[in-house]
C-alpha positions as CSV (number, residue, x, y, z in Angstrom):
1,X,-78.1,30.6,14.1
2,X,-78.1,29.9,17.8
3,X,-74.6,28.2,17.6
4,X,-73.3,31.1,15.8
5,X,-74.6,33.5,18.5
6,X,-73.1,31.4,21.3
7,X,-69.9,31.1,19.7
8,X,-69.7,34.9,19.1
9,X,-70.3,35.4,22.8
10,X,-67.7,32.9,23.8
11,X,-65.0,34.4,21.4
12,X,-65.6,37.7,23.1
13,X,-65.8,36.7,26.7
14,X,-64.8,39.8,28.9
15,X,-63.9,40.3,32.5
16,X,-66.3,40.9,35.1
17,X,-68.0,44.2,34.8
18,X,-67.3,44.5,31.0
19,X,-70.0,43.9,28.5
20,X,-70.7,40.5,27.3
21,X,-69.9,41.8,23.8
22,X,-67.9,44.9,22.9
23,X,-70.0,45.5,19.8
24,X,-72.9,44.0,17.8
25,X,-72.2,41.5,15.1
26,X,-75.3,41.8,13.2
27,X,-77.3,38.6,11.8
28,X,-80.4,40.4,11.1
29,X,-80.8,41.5,7.3
30,X,-80.7,45.2,6.6
31,X,-84.0,46.9,6.0
32,X,-83.6,48.1,2.3
33,X,-86.6,50.3,1.2
34,X,-85.3,51.5,-2.2
35,X,-85.1,49.7,-5.4
36,X,-82.1,50.0,-7.9
37,X,-83.8,52.7,-10.0
38,X,-84.5,54.9,-7.0
39,X,-80.9,54.3,-5.7
40,X,-79.5,55.2,-9.3
41,X,-81.5,58.5,-9.4
42,X,-80.3,59.3,-5.9
43,X,-76.5,58.7,-6.9
44,X,-77.0,60.7,-10.1
45,X,-78.0,63.6,-8.0
46,X,-74.8,63.2,-5.8
47,X,-72.7,62.9,-8.9
48,X,-74.4,66.2,-10.2
49,X,-73.4,68.0,-7.0
50,X,-69.8,66.7,-7.3
51,X,-69.5,67.8,-10.9
52,X,-71.7,70.8,-11.4
53,X,-72.5,72.4,-8.1
54,X,-69.4,71.7,-6.1
55,X,-68.5,71.9,-2.4
56,X,-66.7,74.9,-0.9
57,X,-63.5,74.2,1.2
58,X,-63.4,77.6,3.0
59,X,-60.8,79.3,5.0
60,X,-58.1,76.5,4.5
61,X,-55.6,77.4,1.6
62,X,-53.8,74.1,2.2
63,X,-56.9,72.0,1.5
64,X,-57.6,73.9,-1.8
65,X,-53.9,73.5,-2.9
66,X,-54.1,69.8,-2.4
67,X,-57.3,69.6,-4.4
68,X,-55.8,71.8,-7.2
69,X,-52.6,69.6,-7.1
70,X,-54.7,66.4,-7.6
71,X,-56.6,67.9,-10.6
72,X,-59.8,69.2,-9.3
73,X,-61.5,72.2,-10.8
74,X,-61.3,75.1,-8.4
75,X,-63.2,78.3,-8.6
76,X,-62.7,80.6,-5.6
77,X,-63.2,78.1,-2.8
78,X,-65.6,75.9,-4.7
79,X,-64.2,72.3,-5.5
80,X,-65.8,70.5,-8.4
81,X,-64.3,67.0,-9.7
82,X,-65.2,64.2,-11.9
83,X,-67.8,62.0,-9.9
84,X,-66.1,58.7,-10.8
85,X,-62.8,60.1,-9.4
86,X,-64.4,61.0,-6.1
87,X,-66.1,57.5,-5.8
88,X,-62.7,55.9,-6.8
89,X,-60.9,57.8,-3.9
90,X,-63.8,57.0,-1.4
91,X,-63.3,53.4,-2.5
92,X,-59.6,53.5,-0.8
93,X,-61.3,54.0,2.6
94,X,-61.7,50.6,4.4
95,X,-65.3,49.1,4.5
96,X,-64.6,48.2,8.1
97,X,-61.9,48.9,10.6
98,X,-61.1,48.2,14.3
99,X,-60.8,51.0,16.7
100,X,-58.5,49.6,19.4
101,X,-59.4,50.2,23.0
102,X,-56.7,50.4,25.9
103,X,-58.5,47.3,27.0
104,X,-58.4,44.9,24.0
105,X,-61.6,43.2,25.3
106,X,-63.4,46.4,24.4
107,X,-62.2,47.0,21.0
108,X,-64.8,47.7,18.3
109,X,-65.0,46.9,14.7
110,X,-66.8,49.6,12.8
111,X,-68.4,48.9,9.4
112,X,-69.4,45.7,7.6
113,X,-72.3,44.1,9.6
114,X,-71.1,45.5,12.9
115,X,-72.9,48.2,15.0
116,X,-71.5,50.3,17.8
117,X,-73.5,52.2,20.5
118,X,-72.2,55.4,21.8
119,X,-73.8,58.0,24.1
120,X,-75.0,61.6,23.3
121,X,-72.5,64.0,22.2
122,X,-72.2,67.9,22.6
123,X,-75.0,68.9,25.1
124,X,-74.4,72.3,27.1
125,X,-76.8,71.2,29.7
126,X,-77.6,68.3,32.0
127,X,-80.7,67.1,33.7
128,X,-81.5,64.7,36.4
129,X,-84.4,63.9,38.7
130,X,-82.9,65.7,41.8
131,X,-80.9,68.5,40.3
132,X,-83.0,69.5,37.4
133,X,-81.7,71.2,34.5
134,X,-78.4,73.1,34.8
135,X,-75.2,73.7,32.8
136,X,-72.9,70.9,32.6
137,X,-69.8,70.8,34.6
138,X,-66.8,68.5,35.1
139,X,-68.5,66.7,38.1
140,X,-71.5,65.7,35.8
141,X,-69.1,64.8,32.8
142,X,-67.0,62.5,35.0
143,X,-70.1,60.8,36.2
144,X,-71.5,60.4,32.7
145,X,-68.2,58.8,31.5
146,X,-68.3,56.3,34.4
147,X,-71.9,55.5,33.5
148,X,-71.1,55.0,29.8
149,X,-68.2,52.8,30.9
150,X,-70.3,50.7,33.2
151,X,-73.2,50.1,31.0
152,X,-73.0,46.9,29.1
153,X,-75.2,48.1,26.3
154,X,-72.8,51.0,25.4
155,X,-69.7,50.0,23.5
156,X,-68.0,53.4,23.1
157,X,-67.9,56.4,25.3
158,X,-67.8,59.2,22.6
159,X,-66.5,62.4,23.8
160,X,-68.5,65.3,25.0
161,X,-71.1,63.5,26.9
162,X,-71.9,67.0,28.1
163,X,-70.0,70.2,27.9
164,X,-68.0,71.0,31.2
165,X,-68.9,74.6,31.2
166,X,-66.9,75.2,34.5
167,X,-63.7,74.7,32.5
168,X,-62.3,77.1,30.0
169,X,-63.1,76.4,26.4
170,X,-59.4,76.6,25.6
171,X,-58.5,73.8,28.2
172,X,-61.6,71.7,28.6
173,X,-60.7,69.2,25.8
174,X,-57.6,68.3,27.8
175,X,-59.7,67.3,30.7
176,X,-62.4,65.5,28.6
177,X,-59.9,63.3,26.8
178,X,-58.0,62.5,29.9
179,X,-61.2,61.5,31.9
180,X,-62.0,59.1,29.0
181,X,-58.5,57.7,28.9
182,X,-58.5,57.1,32.7
183,X,-62.1,56.6,34.0
184,X,-63.0,54.2,31.3
185,X,-61.0,51.5,29.1
186,X,-63.5,51.7,26.3
187,X,-62.8,53.2,22.8
188,X,-63.6,57.0,22.7
189,X,-63.3,60.2,20.4
190,X,-60.9,63.2,20.5
191,X,-61.4,66.9,20.2
192,X,-62.0,68.6,16.8
193,X,-63.1,72.1,17.5
194,X,-59.5,73.6,16.7
195,X,-56.6,72.1,15.1
196,X,-54.4,72.3,18.1
197,X,-57.0,70.4,20.1
198,X,-57.3,67.7,17.7
199,X,-53.4,67.3,17.9
200,X,-53.6,67.2,21.5
201,X,-56.0,64.4,21.3
202,X,-53.8,62.4,18.9
203,X,-50.8,63.2,21.1
204,X,-52.4,61.9,24.2
205,X,-53.5,58.9,22.4
206,X,-50.0,58.0,21.4
207,X,-49.0,58.3,25.1
208,X,-51.9,56.0,26.0
209,X,-51.4,53.3,23.4
210,X,-47.6,53.8,22.4
211,X,-46.3,54.8,19.0
212,X,-46.0,51.2,17.7
213,X,-49.7,50.4,18.4
214,X,-50.7,53.8,17.0
215,X,-48.6,53.4,13.8
216,X,-50.5,50.2,12.9
217,X,-54.1,50.7,14.4
218,X,-57.0,53.3,14.7
219,X,-56.9,54.2,18.5
220,X,-58.8,57.3,18.3
221,X,-61.4,59.0,15.9
222,X,-62.6,62.7,15.6
223,X,-66.3,63.5,14.8
224,X,-67.0,66.7,12.7
225,X,-69.8,68.4,11.1
226,X,-69.8,69.9,7.7
227,X,-71.4,73.3,7.6
228,X,-74.3,72.5,5.4
229,X,-75.4,73.4,2.9
230,X,-72.2,72.5,0.7
231,X,-69.6,73.8,3.0
232,X,-66.6,71.9,4.4
233,X,-64.9,74.6,6.6
234,X,-61.4,74.4,8.1
235,X,-62.7,72.8,11.4
236,X,-63.4,69.7,9.2
237,X,-60.3,69.7,6.7
238,X,-58.0,70.4,9.5
239,X,-59.3,67.7,11.8
240,X,-59.1,65.4,8.7
241,X,-55.3,66.4,8.4
242,X,-54.5,65.8,12.0
243,X,-56.5,62.4,12.5
244,X,-56.2,60.8,9.0
245,X,-52.5,62.1,8.5
246,X,-51.7,59.9,11.6
247,X,-53.6,57.1,10.2
248,X,-56.5,57.6,12.7
249,X,-60.1,57.7,11.9
250,X,-62.6,60.5,11.2
251,X,-66.4,60.7,11.3
252,X,-67.9,63.5,9.1
253,X,-71.5,64.2,9.5
254,X,-73.5,66.7,7.5
255,X,-76.0,68.0,9.9
256,X,-79.2,69.0,7.8
257,X,-82.4,70.3,8.8
258,X,-84.6,69.9,5.7
259,X,-86.0,73.1,4.5
260,X,-83.0,75.3,6.3
261,X,-79.6,73.6,5.6
262,X,-81.0,71.4,2.8
263,X,-83.9,71.5,0.5
264,X,-87.4,70.7,2.0
265,X,-87.4,67.6,0.0
266,X,-86.1,64.6,1.9
267,X,-84.6,63.0,-1.2
268,X,-82.6,66.0,-2.2
269,X,-81.2,66.5,1.4
270,X,-80.2,62.7,1.4
271,X,-78.2,63.2,-1.8
272,X,-76.8,66.5,-0.4
273,X,-75.7,64.6,2.8
274,X,-74.0,61.9,0.8
275,X,-72.3,64.5,-1.5
276,X,-71.0,66.5,1.4
277,X,-69.5,63.4,3.3
278,X,-68.2,61.7,0.3
279,X,-66.4,64.9,-0.8
280,X,-64.8,64.9,2.7
281,X,-63.9,61.2,2.5
282,X,-62.2,61.8,-0.8
283,X,-60.2,64.6,0.7
284,X,-59.3,62.3,3.7
285,X,-58.0,59.8,1.2
286,X,-55.8,62.4,-0.7
287,X,-54.3,63.3,2.8
288,X,-53.6,59.4,3.4
289,X,-54.9,56.7,1.3
290,X,-56.6,54.1,3.4
291,X,-57.3,56.4,6.3
292,X,-60.5,55.1,8.3
293,X,-63.5,57.1,7.5
294,X,-67.1,56.9,8.7
295,X,-69.8,58.6,6.6
296,X,-72.3,60.4,8.8
297,X,-75.8,61.6,8.2
298,X,-77.8,63.7,10.7
299,X,-81.0,64.7,8.7
300,X,-83.9,66.2,10.7
301,X,-87.1,67.4,9.7
302,X,-88.1,70.8,11.3
303,X,-91.1,72.8,12.1
304,X,-91.6,75.3,9.2
305,X,-93.6,77.4,11.6
306,X,-90.9,77.9,14.3
307,X,-87.7,76.7,12.8
308,X,-87.3,74.1,15.5
309,X,-85.9,70.7,14.7
310,X,-88.3,67.7,15.0
311,X,-87.3,64.1,15.8
312,X,-88.5,60.7,15.2
313,X,-90.7,62.0,12.4
314,X,-91.4,59.9,9.3
315,X,-89.0,62.0,6.9
316,X,-85.8,61.5,9.0
317,X,-86.8,57.7,9.6
318,X,-86.9,57.2,5.9
319,X,-83.7,59.1,5.4
320,X,-82.1,56.7,7.7
321,X,-83.1,53.8,5.5
322,X,-82.0,55.5,2.4
323,X,-78.7,56.6,3.6
324,X,-78.0,53.0,4.9
325,X,-78.5,51.7,1.3
326,X,-76.4,54.5,-0.2
327,X,-73.5,54.1,2.2
328,X,-73.1,50.5,1.7
329,X,-73.2,50.9,-2.2
330,X,-70.5,53.4,-1.7
331,X,-68.7,50.9,0.6
332,X,-68.3,53.2,3.5
333,X,-69.1,52.6,7.2
334,X,-72.1,54.6,8.4
335,X,-73.1,56.9,11.2
336,X,-76.7,58.1,11.6
337,X,-79.7,58.4,14.0
338,X,-79.8,57.6,17.6
339,X,-82.4,58.0,20.6
340,X,-83.4,61.5,19.5
341,X,-86.3,63.5,20.8
342,X,-87.3,67.2,21.1
343,X,-88.8,66.6,24.4
344,X,-87.5,68.4,27.5
345,X,-87.8,65.4,29.8
346,X,-88.3,61.7,30.0
347,X,-92.0,61.7,29.1
348,X,-94.2,59.9,26.5
349,X,-93.0,62.1,23.8
350,X,-89.4,61.3,24.4
351,X,-90.2,57.6,24.4
352,X,-92.2,57.6,21.1
353,X,-89.7,59.9,19.2
354,X,-86.7,58.1,20.7
355,X,-87.9,54.8,19.9
356,X,-88.9,55.5,16.2
357,X,-85.6,57.2,15.6
358,X,-83.4,54.4,17.2
359,X,-85.5,51.7,15.6
360,X,-85.0,53.0,12.1
361,X,-81.3,53.6,12.9
362,X,-81.1,49.9,13.9
363,X,-82.7,48.5,10.8
364,X,-80.9,50.8,8.5
365,X,-77.6,49.4,9.6
366,X,-75.8,52.4,11.1
367,X,-72.4,51.0,12.1
368,X,-71.6,53.8,14.6
369,X,-74.5,55.3,16.5
370,X,-73.6,58.4,18.3
371,X,-76.6,59.8,20.5
372,X,-77.6,56.2,21.2
373,X,-78.5,57.2,24.7
374,X,-79.1,60.3,26.9
375,X,-80.3,62.7,24.1
376,X,-83.0,65.4,25.3
377,X,-84.2,68.7,24.2
378,X,-83.1,68.4,20.7
379,X,-79.5,67.7,21.8
380,X,-79.2,70.6,24.2
381,X,-79.5,68.5,27.4
382,X,-78.1,65.1,28.6
383,X,-80.5,63.3,30.8
384,X,-78.8,61.2,33.5
385,X,-82.0,59.2,33.7
386,X,-82.6,59.2,29.9
387,X,-79.1,57.7,29.4
388,X,-79.9,54.7,31.5
389,X,-83.4,54.3,30.1
390,X,-82.2,54.5,26.6
391,X,-79.3,52.2,27.2
392,X,-81.7,49.7,28.9
393,X,-83.6,49.6,25.7
394,X,-80.4,49.2,23.5
395,X,-80.1,45.6,25.1
396,X,-83.3,44.6,23.2
397,X,-81.9,45.9,19.8
398,X,-78.6,44.0,20.5
399,X,-80.5,40.9,20.9
400,X,-82.7,41.4,17.8
401,X,-79.6,42.3,15.6
402,X,-77.2,39.8,17.0
403,X,-79.3,36.8,17.4
404,X,-82.3,37.3,15.0
405,X,-84.8,34.2,15.2
406,X,-83.2,31.0,16.5
407,X,-84.5,28.0,14.4
408,X,-82.0,25.4,15.9
409,X,-83.3,22.0,16.9
410,X,-83.2,23.1,20.6
411,X,-85.3,26.1,19.8
412,X,-88.0,24.0,17.9
413,X,-88.6,22.3,21.4
414,X,-89.9,19.1,20.0
415,X,-89.2,17.1,23.2
416,X,-91.4,19.6,25.2
417,X,-94.4,18.6,23.0
418,X,-93.9,15.1,23.9
419,X,-93.8,16.1,27.6
420,X,-96.7,18.5,27.7
421,X,-100.2,17.2,27.2
422,X,-102.9,19.3,25.3
423,X,-104.4,22.0,27.7
424,X,-101.2,21.7,29.9
425,X,-98.4,24.3,30.3
426,X,-94.6,24.4,29.4
427,X,-93.5,26.2,32.7
428,X,-92.2,23.1,34.3
429,X,-90.9,21.2,31.2
430,X,-87.3,20.0,30.8
431,X,-86.9,22.4,27.7
432,X,-88.0,25.3,29.7
433,X,-85.8,24.5,32.5
434,X,-82.8,24.3,30.1
435,X,-83.5,27.6,28.6
436,X,-85.4,29.8,31.1
437,X,-82.2,31.9,32.1
438,X,-81.6,33.4,28.8
439,X,-84.9,32.8,26.8
440,X,-86.1,36.3,27.0
441,X,-84.4,39.7,27.2
442,X,-85.2,41.2,30.6
443,X,-84.9,45.0,30.7
444,X,-83.7,46.1,34.2
445,X,-85.8,49.2,34.3
446,X,-89.2,47.6,33.2
447,X,-91.5,46.6,36.0
448,X,-93.8,43.8,34.9
449,X,-95.1,42.7,38.3
450,X,-98.6,42.9,39.4
451,X,-100.0,46.4,40.7
452,X,-99.9,45.2,44.3
453,X,-96.2,44.4,44.1
454,X,-95.5,47.8,42.4
455,X,-97.3,49.7,45.1
456,X,-95.5,47.8,48.0
457,X,-92.2,48.9,46.3
458,X,-93.2,52.5,46.4
459,X,-95.1,53.0,43.1
460,X,-92.1,54.1,41.3
461,X,-92.2,55.1,37.6
462,X,-89.4,54.3,35.2
463,X,-87.8,57.7,35.6
464,X,-87.4,57.1,39.4
465,X,-86.1,53.5,38.9
466,X,-83.6,55.0,36.4
467,X,-82.5,57.6,38.9
468,X,-82.0,54.8,41.5
469,X,-80.0,52.7,39.1
470,X,-77.5,55.3,38.0
471,X,-76.8,56.3,41.6
472,X,-76.3,52.5,42.5
473,X,-73.8,52.4,39.5
474,X,-71.8,55.2,40.6
475,X,-71.6,53.9,44.1
476,X,-70.4,50.5,42.8
477,X,-67.9,52.1,40.2
478,X,-64.3,51.1,40.2
479,X,-61.7,52.8,38.0
480,X,-60.4,50.3,35.5
481,X,-56.7,49.5,36.1
482,X,-54.2,51.7,34.0
483,X,-50.2,51.6,34.0
484,X,-49.4,54.4,36.7
485,X,-46.5,55.6,34.5
486,X,-48.9,56.2,31.4
487,X,-51.5,57.9,33.9
488,X,-48.5,60.0,35.2
489,X,-47.4,61.0,31.7
490,X,-50.9,61.8,30.5
491,X,-51.4,64.2,33.7
492,X,-48.1,65.8,32.9
493,X,-49.1,66.5,29.3
494,X,-52.3,68.0,30.3
495,X,-50.6,70.1,33.1
496,X,-48.0,71.5,30.6
497,X,-50.5,72.3,28.0
498,X,-52.7,74.1,30.3
499,X,-49.8,76.2,31.3
500,X,-49.3,77.0,27.7
501,X,-52.8,78.0,27.0
502,X,-54.6,81.2,28.1
503,X,-58.0,80.8,29.6
504,X,-60.6,81.4,27.0
505,X,-64.4,81.1,27.6
506,X,-65.6,81.1,23.9
């Protein structure tokens, strides 16, 4: 096992400043909590929704016409179909695929036994120790893209790390996609909120990667939410046509607060999430067979007193495990979970809730983890310190998943027992000296020194250390090299499109 881990790191050697591994190749087994009888009952519920309940495809006549032409039963905007047919369509999507980054060393494999960590997505606010809570702006957005690029435990930069609210809604997608393409060379997502914005993202990706590369590879993905319960609106179906129609990837995620957008029963909401996502996958395969697809699940419990979502609770933890097993049986890559919390700042509540949420995400086998770092306030705020604190902990998950328990001859340390007498210590043994550099994961932000050393260093808590760390990272940031001609062409595309689009703030 140790030899395998070392070989993996060697194969994926990256230049200075890049992560040691661009994604996690999992060795640890999946944590499967459901038996075959339970899984079969859940799948029967999913099939019942396909055949008897149906999923609405609303405000998109083109989507309904494709379903009708292929033989689905249409009543108004409700689509019902034979369950086995839907599952056969989903089987056309790849079990795993590579999203190619502009730096090939950073490309990621999504699906199978691979896991990819990406930061928070979609928060309108940002928070840091000095500036407090405020609306996101382009300056904050660019800093967050740089931090996601620099951190070795984040393999993908997502897209909306925060909303740049100082840029018109009609134009900000152009600035965001351009920032990811020029300030980082990791893989990223594209815009989805309108069909034209998705098309802009795909067009810019073609400029960056070239037509030939894009014709044969997934270089960009969109991430969309169904409008639960049981509604695929035109934002989803149009995004599927733009991304999948060009051979690119789509992530479709039912966002279900149990008791509101799904039944209060976790089992029923899990089945509903599977049905919504698989129906979207089937549609994607009708658009283009073999198009990369990631099945998403964002299932949260809620306070039935206030209606507020809750995170890190037992119900969504169990849903992560269940959806992991169901996704693997369906043969689809999975997105779920993350370092989620309802806390407003980086306090004990944030630590507990984020740890429980992320740990279950890890064990469940989520292949693409959006919100792996930076999430605060139920997703309303991106925390600069939280991003760095979460990403620091991702390194420990990376070691657990990618290395497991080393039981090689070297790990058994038999020579050390011959060197150390009973009652002695192993600190100076030859075995320790051979292995001390990488024997243990050492988080950069944790302080394990004695209290006197901590006090001499200013008695800094982890939040303060994270603040110092991200400022240091930004001071050391160097923009990754990009062909000047491509950067100029991208800038020209953005400028032209901005001239064509009126300012709109909603």
